[in-house]
N, C-alpha and C positions, 0 to 999 in steps of 0.2 A: 434908061438906068442908065449911068455911065459903067465903066471896068473896076470888076469886082479885083482887089489886090492884095497879095500879103494870103496866099493860098497856104497851109500848111496838112499836113498829112501824118495821123499817128504811123507807128507799125501795123496795123490792124487794117488800116484801111475803113475801119468802121467810123471812127473821126473823123474831122476836118476842121479847119477852123477859117476865117477870113474876115479883112475889115469890110466893114459896111460902107457903100460908097458914099462919100460924107455930104455928096450934092442932092443924093435924092433921098427921101425922108418916104415917099409913096412903094416903096419896094412891099409887094405880095408875096414874094416869095423866091426862092432862088431854084433853079435847074445843075444840076452835077453831072457831066458825064466822067465814064472815066472808061479805061481802056488795057486789056492787060499788054504786057508789051515781049513780056516774054516767062519763061516755066525755067528754073532748075530745080533738080532734084533735093540737094544738100543746100543752097539758098532759099529757097523759097520763090516767091513771083514778083514780078515789078510790074506796078501802074501806074499809067496816065491818068493822071487827073487835072480836071479844069470846072471851073464854078463861072455862072454870071447871073444876075441878077433881074428878077422881072416883076412888070408894076402894071396898074392899067393899062398905060397907051402901047407898052409890047415890051421884046426883051432885049436889053443890055449887051454889049459886044461878051464873047467869050473871054475869063483872064485867063493870062499865059498859062499851060498847065503846067505842072509841077508831076517827079516822079518820086515814086515811092516804093522800097521792098518791103516786102514785109514774107516775115521768117515762118518755117513749118513748126508747128509744135514740138517742142524737144520729142525725142525716142526717150526710151527706156534706156534708165542706169544701169549697170550691171557690173558686177563681181563686189556687193555688199558682204560687208565683212565686218563685225562686231567684236573689240578686245575689250575683256573686263579686269579691270583694277579692283580692289581694296585698301583702302585706306581711313586709318581713323573710325573705322566702324560703317564706312559708307561706300556701297557699289558705286563706281564708275564705267558708265558705256564710252567705249571712243568708236562710232561707226565713222567707216570709211566707204565708198564706192569709187566705180569711176564713170569719167566726166560722159557723154556721149559725146562723140568724135565729129560727128557734120552738122551737133549743134552750135551754132557762134551767139543766139540770142538770148541764149539761159541768164538771168537778173538774179535767180534766186532758186534756192532749193526750199520742198513744201517736205518737213521729218515728220510722219506720225510713228509710234507706239504703240503697244498692247500688251496685257500680261496673257502667259498661253492661259489659253481655255478661255479667256474673255472674247467675245465676237466684236467690240465697240474699240474702234479707234481712238486715239488721242493726239 
């Protein structure tokens, strides 16, 4: 097989995509190598990843390595506050919190609530 190109790794390094070599239709599988390059407490880990195709006649050349940073699971939010207002017989709740200071990878927050005395969160 010829060299694999266009390696793309997601933030979690659990998924990767690459383009199948166009001239090789006899590929049986791919081999993936990865190496942890460094770790930062605040910024997660950096991995180098490369891929090659394997057929029944042998292994192709390793594709060019790509580097990807993974991010740590966000830490807990702090200073949660609830402000209640009443308008037109409707109770409105405004929930605020402090974002974890070291987590730059947060994409969104999941907010759940439950009535007092009820064990199930919604």
